[in-house]
Each structure stands twice: as structure tokens, then as C-alpha cells.
TIVO-2410 file (N, C-alpha, C; in nm, 3 decimals):
# residues 177
REC num residu      c1      c2      c3 atome chaine
REC   1      M  19.473  13.058  13.827     N      A
REC   1      M  19.335  13.094  13.854    CA      A
REC   1      M  19.239  12.993  13.792     C      A
REC   2      E  19.272  12.940  13.677     N      A
REC   2      E  19.188  12.841  13.610    CA      A
REC   2      E  19.176  12.712  13.691     C      A
REC   3      A  19.282  12.671  13.757     N      A
REC   3      A  19.280  12.548  13.837    CA      A
REC   3      A  19.185  12.563  13.956     C      A
REC   4      L  19.179  12.681  14.016     N      A
REC   4      L  19.090  12.705  14.130    CA      A
REC   4      L  18.943  12.695  14.086     C      A
REC   5      A  18.910  12.750  13.969     N      A
REC   5      A  18.773  12.743  13.918    CA      A
REC   5      A  18.733  12.599  13.890     C      A
REC   6      D  18.826  12.518  13.837     N      A
REC   6      D  18.797  12.377  13.812    CA      A
REC   6      D  18.775  12.302  13.942     C      A
REC   7      K  18.850  12.338  14.046     N      A
REC   7      K  18.837  12.270  14.174    CA      A
REC   7      K  18.703  12.300  14.240     C      A
REC   8      L  18.653  12.422  14.223     N      A
REC   8      L  18.528  12.460  14.287    CA      A
REC   8      L  18.405  12.415  14.210     C      A
REC   9      N  18.419  12.389  14.086     N      A
REC   9      N  18.306  12.338  14.008    CA      A
REC   9      N  18.293  12.189  14.035     C      A
REC  10      M  18.182  12.150  14.094     N      A
REC  10      M  18.159  12.011  14.135    CA      A
REC  10      M  18.064  11.945  14.034     C      A
REC  11      T  18.062  11.814  14.035     N      A
REC  11      T  17.969  11.737  13.955    CA      A
REC  11      T  17.878  11.660  14.050     C      A
REC  12      C  17.750  11.676  14.031     N      A
REC  12      C  17.651  11.608  14.116    CA      A
REC  12      C  17.657  11.458  14.089     C      A
REC  13      P  17.678  11.375  14.193     N      A
REC  13      P  17.686  11.230  14.170    CA      A
REC  13      P  17.552  11.167  14.131     C      A
REC  14      I  17.442  11.238  14.150     N      A
REC  14      I  17.310  11.184  14.117    CA      A
REC  14      I  17.272  11.214  13.973     C      A
REC  15      C  17.275  11.343  13.935     N      A
REC  15      C  17.226  11.381  13.802    CA      A
REC  15      C  17.339  11.416  13.703     C      A
REC  16      G  17.462  11.433  13.753     N      A
REC  16      G  17.574  11.464  13.665    CA      A
REC  16      G  17.589  11.611  13.632     C      A
REC  17      K  17.504  11.696  13.687     N      A
REC  17      K  17.509  11.839  13.660    CA      A
REC  17      K  17.630  11.900  13.731     C      A
REC  18      R  17.697  11.994  13.664     N      A
REC  18      R  17.811  12.064  13.725    CA      A
REC  18      R  17.759  12.187  13.797     C      A
REC  19      F  17.817  12.216  13.915     N      A
REC  19      F  17.772  12.331  13.994    CA      A
REC  19      F  17.888  12.388  14.072     C      A
REC  20      H  17.871  12.510  14.118     N      A
REC  20      H  17.975  12.580  14.192    CA      A
REC  20      H  17.948  12.568  14.341     C      A
REC  21      L  18.055  12.546  14.417     N      A
REC  21      L  18.042  12.533  14.561    CA      A
REC  21      L  18.148  12.621  14.627     C      A
REC  22      K  18.111  12.691  14.733     N      A
REC  22      K  18.206  12.775  14.807    CA      A
REC  22      K  18.318  12.688  14.863     C      A
REC  23      P  18.440  12.742  14.873     N      A
REC  23      P  18.553  12.664  14.926    CA      A
REC  23      P  18.527  12.611  15.068     C      A
REC  24      S  18.463  12.692  15.150     N      A
REC  24      S  18.437  12.648  15.288    CA      A
REC  24      S  18.343  12.527  15.291     C      A
REC  25      K  18.248  12.521  15.200     N      A
REC  25      K  18.155  12.408  15.193    CA      A
REC  25      K  18.222  12.285  15.132     C      A
REC  26      A  18.311  12.307  15.037     N      A
REC  26      A  18.378  12.196  14.970    CA      A
REC  26      A  18.468  12.119  15.067     C      A
REC  27      K  18.526  12.187  15.166     N      A
REC  27      K  18.613  12.121  15.263    CA      A
REC  27      K  18.534  12.040  15.366     C      A
REC  28      A  18.409  12.077  15.390     N      A
REC  28      A  18.330  12.018  15.499    CA      A
REC  28      A  18.317  11.866  15.487     C      A
REC  29      D  18.279  11.815  15.372     N      A
REC  29      D  18.269  11.671  15.353    CA      A
REC  29      D  18.274  11.639  15.204     C      A
REC  30      N  18.267  11.514  15.172     N      A
REC  30      N  18.280  11.472  15.032    CA      A
REC  30      N  18.147  11.460  14.959     C      A
REC  31      N  18.036  11.463  15.031     N      A
REC  31      N  17.905  11.446  14.968    CA      A
REC  31      N  17.845  11.582  14.934     C      A
REC  32      H  17.846  11.615  14.806     N      A
REC  32      H  17.790  11.742  14.760    CA      A
REC  32      H  17.694  11.715  14.645     C      A
REC  33      Y  17.580  11.781  14.649     N      A
REC  33      Y  17.478  11.761  14.547    CA      A
REC  33      Y  17.434  11.896  14.495     C      A
REC  34      C  17.385  11.899  14.372     N      A
REC  34      C  17.350  12.025  14.308    CA      A
REC  34      C  17.221  12.085  14.364     C      A
REC  35      S  17.134  12.003  14.423     N      A
REC  35      S  17.004  12.053  14.468    CA      A
REC  35      S  16.951  11.966  14.582     C      A
REC  36      R  16.847  12.015  14.646     N      A
REC  36      R  16.782  11.940  14.755    CA      A
REC  36      R  16.720  11.809  14.703     C      A
REC  37      P  16.652  11.809  14.586     N      A
REC  37      P  16.599  11.681  14.536    CA      A
REC  37      P  16.707  11.576  14.512     C      A
REC  38      C  16.824  11.616  14.461     N      A
REC  38      C  16.933  11.520  14.440    CA      A
REC  38      C  16.986  11.470  14.575     C      A
REC  39      H  16.996  11.559  14.672     N      A
REC  39      H  17.041  11.520  14.806    CA      A
REC  39      H  16.942  11.420  14.867     C      A
REC  40      N  16.812  11.445  14.851     N      A
REC  40      N  16.710  11.354  14.905    CA      A
REC  40      N  16.718  11.217  14.840     C      A
REC  41      L  16.742  11.212  14.708     N      A
REC  41      L  16.756  11.083  14.640    CA      A
REC  41      L  16.877  11.006  14.692     C      A
REC  42      A  16.989  11.077  14.714     N      A
REC  42      A  17.109  11.013  14.766    CA      A
REC  42      A  17.085  10.963  14.908     C      A
REC  43      K  17.019  11.044  14.989     N      A
REC  43      K  16.992  11.008  15.128    CA      A
REC  43      K  16.903  10.884  15.134     C      A
REC  44      K  16.803  10.879  15.046     N      A
REC  44      K  16.714  10.763  15.040    CA      A
REC  44      K  16.793  10.636  15.012     C      A
REC  45      E  16.895  10.648  14.929     N      A
REC  45      E  16.976  10.533  14.891    CA      A
REC  45      E  17.069  10.490  15.005     C      A
REC  46      Y  17.141  10.585  15.067     N      A
REC  46      Y  17.237  10.543  15.170    CA      A
REC  46      Y  17.171  10.516  15.305     C      A
REC  47      Q  17.043  10.550  15.322     N      A
REC  47      Q  16.973  10.519  15.447    CA      A
REC  47      Q  16.902  10.383  15.440     C      A
REC  48      K  16.907  10.316  15.326     N      A
REC  48      K  16.841  10.187  15.312    CA      A
REC  48      K  16.916  10.080  15.390     C      A
REC  49      G  16.841   9.985  15.443     N      A
REC  49      G  16.900   9.865  15.504    CA      A
REC  49      G  17.004   9.894  15.608     C      A
REC  50      S  17.115   9.824  15.601     N      A
REC  50      S  17.218   9.833  15.704    CA      A
REC  50      S  17.291   9.968  15.701     C      A
REC  51      G  17.270  10.049  15.599     N      A
REC  51      G  17.329  10.183  15.597    CA      A
REC  51      G  17.259  10.278  15.695     C      A
REC  52      N  17.141  10.241  15.739     N      A
REC  52      N  17.066  10.322  15.834    CA      A
REC  52      N  17.114  10.290  15.975     C      A
REC  53      H  17.143  10.391  16.053     N      A
REC  53      H  17.195  10.371  16.189    CA      A
REC  53      H  17.092  10.307  16.282     C      A
REC  54      Q  16.963  10.307  16.243     N      A
REC  54      Q  16.860  10.243  16.326    CA      A
REC  54      Q  16.808  10.114  16.262     C      A
REC  55      Y  16.884  10.059  16.168     N      A
REC  55      Y  16.842   9.938  16.098    CA      A
REC  55      Y  16.826   9.823  16.198     C      A
REC  56      G  16.710   9.758  16.195     N      A
REC  56      G  16.685   9.643  16.280    CA      A
REC  56      G  16.644   9.677  16.423     C      A
REC  57      L  16.643   9.805  16.459     N      A
REC  57      L  16.608   9.844  16.595    CA      A
REC  57      L  16.459   9.874  16.600     C      A
REC  58      R  16.379   9.774  16.629     N      A
REC  58      R  16.234   9.788  16.633    CA      A
REC  58      R  16.187   9.794  16.778     C      A
REC  59      G  16.075   9.861  16.798     N      A
REC  59      G  16.015   9.868  16.930    CA      A
REC  59      G  16.105   9.934  17.032     C      A
REC  60      P  16.117   9.877  17.153     N      A
REC  60      P  16.193   9.941  17.260    CA      A
REC  60      P  16.343   9.953  17.232     C      A
REC  61      L  16.394   9.880  17.135     N      A
REC  61      L  16.536   9.890  17.101    CA      A
REC  61      L  16.567  10.018  17.023     C      A
REC  62      N  16.466  10.076  16.960     N      A
REC  62      N  16.485  10.197  16.881    CA      A
REC  62      N  16.487  10.318  16.972     C      A
REC  63      P  16.586  10.408  16.957     N      A
REC  63      P  16.593  10.525  17.045    CA      A
REC  63      P  16.476  10.622  17.029     C      A
REC  64      T  16.400  10.613  16.921     N      A
REC  64      T  16.285  10.702  16.903    CA      A
REC  64      T  16.155  10.637  16.950     C      A
REC  65      W  16.163  10.520  17.014     N      A
REC  65      W  16.046  10.447  17.064    CA      A
REC  65      W  15.973  10.531  17.166     C      A
REC  66      K  15.842  10.542  17.153     N      A
REC  66      K  15.764  10.625  17.243    CA      A
REC  66      K  15.676  10.543  17.337     C      A
REC  67      G  15.704  10.413  17.349     N      A
REC  67      G  15.634  10.333  17.447    CA      A
REC  67      G  15.522  10.246  17.395     C      A
REC  68      G  15.483  10.259  17.272     N      A
REC  68      G  15.381  10.173  17.216    CA      A
REC  68      G  15.239  10.208  17.255     C      A
REC  69      T  15.218  10.327  17.310     N      A
REC  69      T  15.082  10.372  17.341    CA      A
REC  69      T  15.063  10.512  17.286     C      A
REC  70      R  14.939  10.543  17.254     N      A
REC  70      R  14.906  10.678  17.208    CA      A
REC  70      R  14.757  10.698  17.223     C      A
REC  71      L  14.710  10.819  17.200     N      A
REC  71      L  14.567  10.850  17.206    CA      A
REC  71      L  14.511  10.855  17.066     C      A
REC  72      S  14.390  10.801  17.049     N      A
REC  72      S  14.324  10.810  16.920    CA      A
REC  72      S  14.266  10.949  16.904     C      A
REC  73      S  14.222  10.981  16.785     N      A
REC  73      S  14.162  11.112  16.760    CA      A
REC  73      S  14.030  11.128  16.835     C      A
REC  74      Y  13.971  11.017  16.882     N      A
REC  74      Y  13.847  11.021  16.959    CA      A
REC  74      Y  13.871  11.027  17.109     C      A
REC  75      G  13.999  11.022  17.152     N      A
REC  75      G  14.032  11.033  17.293    CA      A
REC  75      G  14.047  10.902  17.366     C      A
REC  76      Y  14.050  10.789  17.295     N      A
REC  76      Y  14.070  10.658  17.358    CA      A
REC  76      Y  14.217  10.621  17.355     C      A
REC  77      K  14.263  10.545  17.455     N      A
REC  77      K  14.401  10.501  17.459    CA      A
REC  77      K  14.420  10.381  17.367     C      A
REC  78      L  14.526  10.385  17.287     N      A
REC  78      L  14.560  10.276  17.195    CA      A
REC  78      L  14.690  10.211  17.242     C      A
REC  79      V  14.701  10.080  17.225     N      A
REC  79      V  14.821  10.006  17.261    CA      A
REC  79      V  14.868   9.933  17.135     C      A
REC  80      Q  14.998   9.933  17.112     N      A
REC  80      Q  15.050   9.868  16.993    CA      A
REC  80      Q  15.057   9.717  17.015     C      A
REC  81      C  14.983   9.643  16.935     N      A
REC  81      C  14.980   9.496  16.936    CA      A
REC  81      C  14.973   9.450  16.791     C      A
REC  82      P  15.085   9.451  16.720     N      A
REC  82      P  15.080   9.421  16.576    CA      A
REC  82      P  15.032   9.280  16.542     C      A
REC  83      D  15.042   9.185  16.637     N      A
REC  83      D  14.999   9.048  16.610    CA      A
REC  83      D  14.852   9.025  16.640     C      A
REC  84      H  14.783   9.124  16.692     N      A
REC  84      H  14.641   9.111  16.725    CA      A
REC  84      H  14.562   9.104  16.594     C      A
REC  85      P  14.467   9.009  16.582     N      A
REC  85      P  14.395   8.996  16.454    CA      A
REC  85      P  14.305   9.115  16.420     C      A
REC  86      F  14.266   9.196  16.520     N      A
REC  86      F  14.180   9.310  16.493    CA      A
REC  86      F  14.254   9.443  16.507     C      A
REC  87      A  14.387   9.439  16.504     N      A
REC  87      A  14.466   9.561  16.512    CA      A
REC  87      A  14.451   9.639  16.382     C      A
REC  88      W  14.466   9.770  16.392     N      A
REC  88      W  14.466   9.851  16.270    CA      A
REC  88      W  14.584   9.806  16.188     C      A
REC  89      K  14.559   9.766  16.066     N      A
REC  89      K  14.661   9.701  15.984    CA      A
REC  89      K  14.785   9.787  15.961     C      A
REC  90      K  14.766   9.915  15.941     N      A
REC  90      K  14.880  10.001  15.909    CA      A
REC  90      K  14.969  10.026  16.031     C      A
REC  91      S  14.907  10.051  16.146     N      A
REC  91      S  14.985  10.090  16.264    CA      A
REC  91      S  15.000   9.979  16.367     C      A
REC  92      G  14.911   9.880  16.367     N      A
REC  92      G  14.918   9.771  16.463    CA      A
REC  92      G  14.865   9.806  16.601     C      A
REC  93      Y  14.783   9.913  16.611     N      A
REC  93      Y  14.729   9.954  16.741    CA      A
REC  93      Y  14.590   9.896  16.764     C      A
REC  94      V  14.559   9.872  16.893     N      A
REC  94      V  14.429   9.821  16.937    CA      A
REC  94      V  14.383   9.909  17.053     C      A
REC  95      F  14.252   9.932  17.064     N      A
REC  95      F  14.199  10.008  17.177    CA      A
REC  95      F  14.228   9.934  17.307     C      A
REC  96      E  14.280  10.005  17.405     N      A
REC  96      E  14.316   9.943  17.533    CA      A
REC  96      E  14.193   9.884  17.603     C      A
REC  97      H  14.078   9.951  17.594     N      A
REC  97      H  13.960   9.898  17.662    CA      A
REC  97      H  13.916   9.764  17.603     C      A
REC  98      R  13.941   9.742  17.475     N      A
REC  98      R  13.908   9.612  17.416    CA      A
REC  98      R  14.005   9.504  17.466     C      A
REC  99      L  14.131   9.540  17.484     N      A
REC  99      L  14.229   9.445  17.537    CA      A
REC  99      L  14.195   9.405  17.681     C      A
REC 100      V  14.152   9.503  17.764     N      A
REC 100      V  14.113   9.475  17.902    CA      A
REC 100      V  13.990   9.384  17.902     C      A
REC 101      A  13.894   9.414  17.816     N      A
REC 101      A  13.773   9.331  17.806    CA      A
REC 101      A  13.809   9.189  17.762     C      A
REC 102      E  13.904   9.174  17.671     N      A
REC 102      E  13.946   9.041  17.626    CA      A
REC 102      E  14.011   8.962  17.739     C      A
REC 103      K  14.078   9.032  17.828     N      A
REC 103      K  14.147   8.964  17.937    CA      A
REC 103      K  14.051   8.923  18.049     C      A
REC 104      Y  13.950   9.006  18.079     N      A
REC 104      Y  13.868   8.984  18.198    CA      A
REC 104      Y  13.718   8.961  18.172     C      A
REC 105      L  13.665   9.004  18.059     N      A
REC 105      L  13.520   9.005  18.039    CA      A
REC 105      L  13.470   8.914  17.928     C      A
REC 106      L  13.551   8.823  17.880     N      A
REC 106      L  13.509   8.736  17.771    CA      A
REC 106      L  13.410   8.629  17.819     C      A
REC 107      T  13.310   8.603  17.736     N      A
REC 107      T  13.218   8.491  17.757    CA      A
REC 107      T  13.213   8.412  17.627     C      A
REC 108      D  13.144   8.300  17.629     N      A
REC 108      D  13.131   8.221  17.505    CA      A
REC 108      D  13.053   8.299  17.400     C      A
REC 109      E  12.960   8.382  17.445     N      A
REC 109      E  12.875   8.457  17.354    CA      A
REC 109      E  12.950   8.571  17.284     C      A
REC 110      N  13.034   8.645  17.358     N      A
REC 110      N  13.096   8.765  17.300    CA      A
REC 110      N  13.237   8.742  17.248     C      A
REC 111      S  13.282   8.618  17.245     N      A
REC 111      S  13.419   8.592  17.200    CA      A
REC 111      S  13.422   8.517  17.068     C      A
REC 112      V  13.537   8.525  17.005     N      A
REC 112      V  13.563   8.451  16.882    CA      A
REC 112      V  13.704   8.391  16.897     C      A
REC 113      T  13.722   8.267  16.852     N      A
REC 113      T  13.851   8.200  16.864    CA      A
REC 113      T  13.924   8.206  16.731     C      A
REC 114      I  14.048   8.255  16.736     N      A
REC 114      I  14.132   8.265  16.617    CA      A
REC 114      I  14.267   8.203  16.652     C      A
REC 115      N  14.306   8.102  16.577     N      A
REC 115      N  14.432   8.030  16.600    CA      A
REC 115      N  14.447   7.984  16.745     C      A
REC 116      G  14.338   7.934  16.802     N      A
REC 116      G  14.341   7.879  16.937    CA      A
REC 116      G  14.336   7.981  17.049     C      A
REC 117      K  14.324   8.109  17.017     N      A
REC 117      K  14.318   8.212  17.120    CA      A
REC 117      K  14.186   8.288  17.109     C      A
REC 118      R  14.128   8.323  17.225     N      A
REC 118      R  13.999   8.392  17.225    CA      A
REC 118      R  14.018   8.544  17.223     C      A
REC 119      Y  13.936   8.608  17.141     N      A
REC 119      Y  13.936   8.754  17.129    CA      A
REC 119      Y  13.794   8.804  17.139     C      A
REC 120      L  13.778   8.933  17.170     N      A
REC 120      L  13.646   8.996  17.171    CA      A
REC 120      L  13.597   9.007  17.027     C      A
REC 121      S  13.478   8.959  17.004     N      A
REC 121      S  13.421   8.962  16.869    CA      A
REC 121      S  13.400   9.106  16.822     C      A
REC 122      P  13.423   9.133  16.694     N      A
REC 122      P  13.400   9.268  16.641    CA      A
REC 122      P  13.253   9.308  16.645     C      A
REC 123      D  13.163   9.211  16.669     N      A
REC 123      D  13.020   9.241  16.678    CA      A
REC 123      D  12.984   9.306  16.811     C      A
REC 124      Y  13.077   9.310  16.905     N      A
REC 124      Y  13.052   9.366  17.038    CA      A
REC 124      Y  13.136   9.490  17.060     C      A
REC 125      V  13.083   9.581  17.142     N      A
REC 125      V  13.155   9.704  17.178    CA      A
REC 125      V  13.177   9.703  17.328     C      A
REC 126      V  13.272   9.786  17.371     N      A
REC 126      V  13.301   9.800  17.514    CA      A
REC 126      V  13.254   9.939  17.556     C      A
REC 127      H  13.165   9.942  17.654     N      A
REC 127      H  13.107  10.067  17.703    CA      A
REC 127      H  13.179  10.110  17.831     C      A
REC 128      H  13.216  10.239  17.838     N      A
REC 128      H  13.273  10.297  17.960    CA      A
REC 128      H  13.156  10.346  18.046     C      A
REC 129      I  13.134  10.282  18.159     N      A
REC 129      I  13.019  10.310  18.244    CA      A
REC 129      I  13.018  10.455  18.292     C      A
REC 130      N  13.135  10.507  18.336     N      A
REC 130      N  13.139  10.645  18.386    CA      A
REC 130      N  13.167  10.746  18.273     C      A
REC 131      E  13.170  10.700  18.150     N      A
REC 131      E  13.189  10.781  18.029    CA      A
REC 131      E  13.327  10.847  18.019     C      A
REC 132      D  13.422  10.804  18.103     N      A
REC 132      D  13.561  10.851  18.095    CA      A
REC 132      D  13.634  10.757  18.000     C      A
REC 133      K  13.670  10.805  17.884     N      A
REC 133      K  13.730  10.722  17.779    CA      A
REC 133      K  13.867  10.665  17.819     C      A
REC 134      L  13.932  10.729  17.916     N      A
REC 134      L  14.065  10.682  17.957    CA      A
REC 134      L  14.061  10.594  18.081     C      A
REC 135      D  13.943  10.576  18.140     N      A
REC 135      D  13.928  10.492  18.260    CA      A
REC 135      D  13.899  10.349  18.215     C      A
REC 136      N  14.004  10.271  18.198     N      A
REC 136      N  13.991  10.135  18.146    CA      A
REC 136      N  13.999  10.029  18.254     C      A
REC 137      R  13.955  10.062  18.376     N      A
REC 137      R  13.948   9.963  18.483    CA      A
REC 137      R  13.836   9.864  18.449     C      A
REC 138      V  13.853   9.739  18.490     N      A
REC 138      V  13.755   9.634  18.459    CA      A
REC 138      V  13.617   9.672  18.511     C      A
REC 139      E  13.609   9.726  18.632     N      A
REC 139      E  13.479   9.760  18.690    CA      A
REC 139      E  13.409   9.875  18.618     C      A
REC 140      N  13.480   9.947  18.532     N      A
REC 140      N  13.420  10.057  18.456    CA      A
REC 140      N  13.381  10.015  18.314     C      A
REC 141      L  13.406   9.892  18.277     N      A
REC 141      L  13.380   9.847  18.140    CA      A
REC 141      L  13.265   9.747  18.135     C      A
REC 142      A  13.188   9.754  18.029     N      A
REC 142      A  13.079   9.657  18.006    CA      A
REC 142      A  13.078   9.622  17.858     C      A
REC 143      V  13.071   9.492  17.829     N      A
REC 143      V  13.067   9.444  17.691    CA      A
REC 143      V  12.921   9.428  17.650     C      A
REC 144      M  12.885   9.484  17.534     N      A
REC 144      M  12.746   9.478  17.487    CA      A
REC 144      M  12.743   9.489  17.335     C      A
REC 145      T  12.625   9.466  17.279     N      A
REC 145      T  12.609   9.480  17.135    CA      A
REC 145      T  12.602   9.628  17.100     C      A
REC 146      E  12.620   9.657  16.974     N      A
REC 146      E  12.613   9.796  16.927    CA      A
REC 146      E  12.474   9.855  16.953     C      A
REC 147      L  12.369   9.776  16.935     N      A
REC 147      L  12.232   9.823  16.957    CA      A
REC 147      L  12.210   9.859  17.105     C      A
REC 148      E  12.257   9.775  17.195     N      A
REC 148      E  12.246   9.805  17.338    CA      A
REC 148      E  12.321   9.933  17.372     C      A
REC 149      H  12.436   9.949  17.312     N      A
REC 149      H  12.518  10.068  17.337    CA      A
REC 149      H  12.449  10.193  17.285     C      A
REC 150      Q  12.387  10.186  17.170     N      A
REC 150      Q  12.314  10.301  17.114    CA      A
REC 150      Q  12.195  10.338  17.201     C      A
REC 151      K  12.128  10.237  17.258     N      A
REC 151      K  12.014  10.265  17.347    CA      A
REC 151      K  12.059  10.342  17.471     C      A
REC 152      I  12.171  10.302  17.528     N      A
REC 152      I  12.224  10.371  17.647    CA      A
REC 152      I  12.253  10.517  17.614     C      A
REC 153      H  12.324  10.540  17.507     N      A
REC 153      H  12.361  10.678  17.472    CA      A
REC 153      H  12.243  10.755  17.416     C      A
REC 154      G  12.145  10.687  17.360     N      A
REC 154      G  12.024  10.755  17.312    CA      A
REC 154      G  11.944  10.810  17.428     C      A
REC 155      K  11.933  10.734  17.539     N      A
REC 155      K  11.862  10.780  17.658    CA      A
REC 155      K  11.931  10.902  17.717     C      A
REC 156      E  12.064  10.897  17.723     N      A
REC 156      E  12.140  11.009  17.779    CA      A
REC 156      E  12.123  11.134  17.692     C      A
REC 157      K  12.122  11.115  17.561     N      A
REC 157      K  12.106  11.228  17.469    CA      A
REC 157      K  11.968  11.291  17.486     C      A
REC 158      A  11.864  11.206  17.504     N      A
REC 158      A  11.727  11.256  17.519    CA      A
REC 158      A  11.711  11.338  17.647     C      A
REC 159      K  11.787  11.304  17.753     N      A
REC 159      K  11.779  11.378  17.879    CA      A
REC 159      K  11.819  11.524  17.860     C      A
REC 160      H  11.912  11.548  17.769     N      A
REC 160      H  11.968  11.681  17.749    CA      A
REC 160      H  11.891  11.765  17.647     C      A
REC 161      Q  11.788  11.708  17.586     N      A
REC 161      Q  11.710  11.782  17.487    CA      A
REC 161      Q  11.576  11.822  17.548     C      A
REC 162      A  11.532  11.941  17.519     N      A
REC 162      A  11.405  11.991  17.573    CA      A
REC 162      A  11.291  11.966  17.474     C      A
REC 163      H  11.169  11.965  17.524     N      A
REC 163      H  11.050  11.945  17.441    CA      A
REC 163      H  10.963  12.069  17.446     C      A
REC 164      D  10.888  12.093  17.338     N      A
REC 164      D  10.791  12.202  17.339    CA      A
REC 164      D  10.656  12.149  17.387     C      A
REC 165      T  10.553  12.230  17.385     N      A
REC 165      T  10.422  12.191  17.437    CA      A
REC 165      T  10.358  12.077  17.360     C      A
REC 166      A  10.395  12.060  17.233     N      A
REC 166      A  10.339  11.952  17.152    CA      A
REC 166      A  10.422  11.824  17.163     C      A
REC 167      G  10.528  11.825  17.246     N      A
REC 167      G  10.611  11.706  17.263    CA      A
REC 167      G  10.722  11.694  17.162     C      A
REC 168      R  10.741  11.800  17.080     N      A
REC 168      R  10.848  11.796  16.980    CA      A
REC 168      R  10.977  11.846  17.044     C      A
REC 169      F  11.092  11.796  16.989     N      A
REC 169      F  11.222  11.842  17.038    CA      A
REC 169      F  11.241  11.987  17.000     C      A
REC 170      S  11.295  12.064  17.092     N      A
REC 170      S  11.320  12.205  17.067    CA      A
REC 170      S  11.470  12.230  17.076     C      A
REC 171      A  11.525  12.288  16.973     N      A
REC 171      A  11.669  12.315  16.971    CA      A
REC 171      A  11.707  12.420  17.074     C      A
REC 172      T  11.618  12.513  17.103     N      A
REC 172      T  11.651  12.621  17.197    CA      A
REC 172      T  11.632  12.578  17.341     C      A
REC 173      G  11.555  12.475  17.366     N      A
REC 173      G  11.530  12.430  17.502    CA      A
REC 173      G  11.413  12.501  17.565     C      A
REC 174      G  11.355  12.594  17.495     N      A
REC 174      G  11.240  12.670  17.548    CA      A
REC 174      G  11.112  12.627  17.483     C      A
REC 175      M  11.005  12.691  17.519     N      A
REC 175      M  10.873  12.659  17.464    CA      A
REC 175      M  10.856  12.729  17.329     C      A
REC 176      T  10.799  12.657  17.234     N      A
REC 176      T  10.767  12.718  17.104    CA      A
REC 176      T  10.618  12.703  17.080     C      A
REC 177      Y  10.558  12.803  17.024     N      A
REC 177      Y  10.412  12.801  16.999    CA      A
REC 177      Y  10.381  12.812  16.854     C      A
***
């Protein structure tokens, strides 16, 4: 009976703590840890580098690849372009409408040259004419300064606000006296 108790008492390879394991669990595999934190530390170690089954599989080669596009929290389509100089540094994504504008709407005024290639200057914005954030057709896009863009949206905002008899904006849309 003593030999069975010794066999079931395991030693954690991470922290060295001794623990009891059911016989059915002990037969399953050779990797046993005393706790979830010890298991996580071991997993972090054996998943590094070439021990990871997805090591070196970047982009479309990786089975979890989702195509390199996603939606931003503001509803704009993003495309993964990690080599783009204005890409979000952490994720490597760029707004698709800016990429379309760089391909078709660049002028000497609104472009900047970096390493021999022209890009849309960060001083300019791309306006969606029909206000559909996902409609990135060339004919729906216009490149302009931030001030011009604010004027366009300021006029649209003013259309939707009502005035009182003194010409002041009214939150209710009705007349106030």
C-alpha cells in the first residue's frame, strides 16, 4: 500500500511541490503540474520558438489567419499593411479609404514621399461623399484638409439643429420664449 501512495504523489517540475494525482489522470500523459499557474509557466516555455506548432507561420500561412482585414471601432475598414509608414504601429493596419486615395487620388500637394514612394500626407483626410464608411470606391472619396472636412460636416450638423425665435440653437427643436 505504501508503494501505491508514493506512485500517486507527484512532484511539480516547475515549483518542486509534491501533490496527489488520481491514477486515471497519472496515466493520461507525463506532464503534470500542481496548479494552473505552474501549468501556464510550463506552457509558456514549451510554446516558445520552434516548440510552437505555428512557429514561423505568419499571415496567410497561419491557420488562424483571418484575411488581414477588419473593422475599426468607428466602422471603417482596415487593411493590414505592416510596412506602410503610417500604419498603426502595434497592429500594422491602415484605413482602406486612405490606401485607395493613395493609389488613385494623390497630387503633389497632398502627398509625401518616403523612401522613394508617395503616400497620402497625414495632414489630409479622406472624405466619404455619400457618408457610407464602407463605400471605398474612388468616385465616393475626396481628399481634403481637416478644416475643409470640418466645414462639410459642420454644415450638415447645422441642418439638423433647430433655432428659436432669437436665432439660438434649441435642443428640443421647438420654439422657446
